[in-house]
N, C-alpha and C positions, 0 to 999 in steps of 0.2 A: 465912455458911454455906459450908462447903466442898463441893467436888464430887468427892469421892474415887471413884474407879473409874467415873467417868461417870454417877454416880447423884445425884439431887437429891431432897429430901424436903420435903413440905408438911405432911402428916399421917402417921400410922403406921396405914394400913389393914390390917385383918386379913382375909385371904382365905380364905373357907371354900368356895370353888367347887370341886366335884368335878372338872369337866372344863373347863379353860380352855385355849385353844389356846396354843401355844408363843409365837406372836407377841403374842397378848394378855397373856400372862404377861410376857414381856420388856417390853412397853410399860408395864405397871404397875411391874415391877421397876426400871426405869430411873428411876422417881420415888421410890425408897426407898434411903436410905443403906445401904451394904453392911452396916453394923452391925446393921440391923433387918430385914434380908431373911428373918430367921427366921420371919416371920409368913406365909410361903408354905406352905400346906398342901394336900395332895392333887395334887401335880404330876403330870402325865401323863409317863411316863418315855420315851415315844417321842421327845421332844425334850429329854431331859436334858442332852445334850451341848450343845445350842444355849443352854439356860438357863445352864449353867455357864460357857460362853464369854462370854455376854453379861453375867454378873455375877461378875466375877473375884474380888470380895471376899466371895463367899458364905460366910456363917458358920454358919447353921443351916438345916437342911432336914428337913422332916417328910414321910415317905413311908409312914406307918403304914398297915398292912393293904392296901397298894396291890399287888394280887396280880400285876402285870406286872413288879415289880422283880426284876432278875436280877443275876448276877455281873458281867455286862457293864456295868450301871449303876454298880455299886460300882468297877469299874475305871476308868470315866470319872471318878468323883468322886476316886479315888486319884490319878489323873494330872493333873486339872485344878482340883481344889478342895482344894488343901493348906491353906487358911485356915479350913477347917471347924472349928467349935468343938463343934457339936452335930448328931448325925444320928439320927433315929428311923425305924427299918425294922420296927418291931413287927408281928408277924403276917405277915411275908413268907415265902412258900413256896419260892422258887427261889434262895435266896442260900446259898451254901456257906460253911463256916468258913474255907476258903482265901481266898475273896474279902474276907471281913470282915478277916481277918489281914492281908491286902495293904493294905486301907484303913487300918488302925490304924498300920501302918509308914509309910504315906505322908502322913499327916495329923498332924504333930507337935503342932499346937495343939488337937487334938480333946480335949474335956473330958467329954463325955456321949455315950454310945452305947447306944441302947435296941434290943436284939435279942430282946426278950421275945416268946415265941410264935413265933419263927422255927423252922419245922419242923426244919431241918438243924443248928441250933445247939444245942448241948447243955450241961449245966452243967460238964462237964470242960473244954470249950473256954473257957468264961467264966473258970473257975478259972485256967487257964493264962494267958489274956490279961490277967487282973487282976494277976498276978504279973509279967508281961513289961511291961505298960503301966500302972503304978501311978498315974499322973496323969490316967487316964481313969476316969470312973465308968461302969462297964458294968452295964447292967440286963438281966436275963433269963437264959435258959438253961434248957432242958427236960431233966428227968432221964431221961425216956423219950420215945421218938418219938411225937408226937401228931399226928394229921391233922386240921387245921383245915377244916371243911366250909362 
């Protein structure tokens, strides 16, 4: 069994915990191969930078409907998680098209991006990105601005 990226793996635990501390998450993440780190769901973004630094091979991250996700978080991912293959930020309120575009440029291995129900991302952005990044399956895009309450 290899120990890529300082991670080791016994089982593939699926974390469905809404609020796990960064240290707790890093402790668990160090026991998981970077290839299956995709099972981390509901990460608290306050420590996203620590998480990304601690899991350099991070491939998949689900931040669905996490209302605290911002452009700053996407900038961290763009700068430190270039190995991402999948990112789900569905339902995010505070992410701009500019930040998403920067992430798309910075993550050449990205294959799937879900921006469904992101208030600031509209169908015209999705259309442009699909043309510019044909290797990425991009889900979402609002035709009209909708406020998710």
